[in-house]
C-alpha positions in Angstrom: 10.4 -16.0 -8.7 13.2 -15.9 -11.8 13.7 -19.6 -11.4 10.3 -20.3 -11.5 8.9 -18.5 -14.8 12.2 -19.7 -16.5 11.3 -23.3 -15.5 7.9 -22.7 -16.7 8.7 -21.3 -20.2 10.9 -24.4 -20.7 7.9 -26.8 -19.9 8.7 -28.1 -16.1 5.9 -29.5 -14.3 5.5 -29.1 -10.8 4.1 -30.4 -7.7 3.2 -28.6 -4.3 5.4 -30.0 -1.3 3.5 -29.1 2.0 6.2 -30.5 4.2 8.9 -28.5 3.3 10.5 -26.1 6.0 12.7 -23.4 5.3 14.7 -21.7 7.7 15.0 -17.5 7.7 16.8 -15.1 8.7 15.6 -11.7 10.2 17.3 -8.5 9.2 20.5 -7.5 11.4 19.1 -3.9 11.3 16.1 -1.6 10.4 18.2 -0.6 7.0 18.6 -4.3 6.1 15.1 -4.7 7.0 14.1 -1.7 4.4 16.3 -2.4 1.5 14.7 -6.2 2.2 11.2 -5.0 1.6 12.0 -3.1 -1.4 13.3 -5.8 -3.2 10.3 -7.8 -2.3 7.9 -5.1 -3.5 10.0 -4.0 -7.0 11.5 -7.5 -7.6 8.1 -9.2 -9.6 7.8 -5.9 -12.0 11.2 -6.0 -12.9 10.9 -9.6 -13.5 8.1 -8.7 -15.7 9.4 -6.1 -17.4 12.4 -8.3 -18.5 10.9 -11.8 -18.6 7.8 -10.6 -21.2 9.6 -10.5 -24.3 10.8 -14.2 -23.3 7.1 -15.5 -22.4 5.5 -14.0 -25.6 8.5 -15.6 -27.9 8.3 -19.2 -25.7 6.4 -22.0 -27.6 4.1 -22.6 -24.6 0.5 -22.6 -25.2 -1.7 -19.1 -25.4 -3.4 -20.3 -21.8 0.2 -20.8 -20.1 1.2 -17.3 -21.7 -2.2 -15.8 -20.1 -1.7 -17.5 -17.0 1.4 -16.2 -16.9 1.2 -12.5 -17.8 -2.0 -11.9 -15.7 -2.0 -14.3 -13.0 1.5 -14.6 -12.2 2.3 -10.9 -12.8 -0.6 -8.5 -13.2 -3.2 -9.6 -10.5 -0.3 -9.6 -8.0 1.0 -6.0 -8.6 -2.0 -4.5 -10.1 -5.2 -5.8 -8.6 -4.2 -7.1 -4.9 -3.0 -3.6 -3.8 -6.2 -2.1 -4.3 -8.1 -5.1 -2.9 -5.7 -4.2 0.3 -6.6 -0.6 0.2 -10.1 -1.2 0.5 -10.3 -3.8 2.7 -8.0 -2.1 5.4 -8.9 1.4 4.8 -12.5 1.6 4.0 -14.5 -2.0 4.8 -12.4 -2.6 8.2 -13.1 1.1 9.4 -16.7 1.2 8.5 -17.1 -2.2 10.6 -16.8 0.4 13.7 -19.7 2.9 12.7 -21.9 0.3 10.6 -21.3 -3.2 12.3 -23.7 -5.1 9.9 -21.0 -4.4 7.1 
C-alpha cells in the first residue's frame, strides 16, 4: 500500500494484470494470525497519517489528491465498516423475520 501511494504521487501509471498469482503462507500460530490481522487493520490509517502531508504538497492534480485521500483511505476505513455492520447486523438478521427484506 505504501509503494502504491508513493508511485501514485510520482505520477506513475498503472495497469491491472488479472493473471498474476501470488503464493501466500498461513500464519504458523493463532498469535501470529492475530498480529497479522492487527497490521492489516491498522496499517492503512498509519499510512494515511504519515502520507497526508506528502499528498497535500504533491504536484498532482486536485482531483487525484481527492481520489487518494477520500477513496483510497477514508472510504476504506470510515464508510465501509458501517456498511458491513449494517449488512451483517441489521439487514441479514432482518431477513429471518421479514422475508421480503
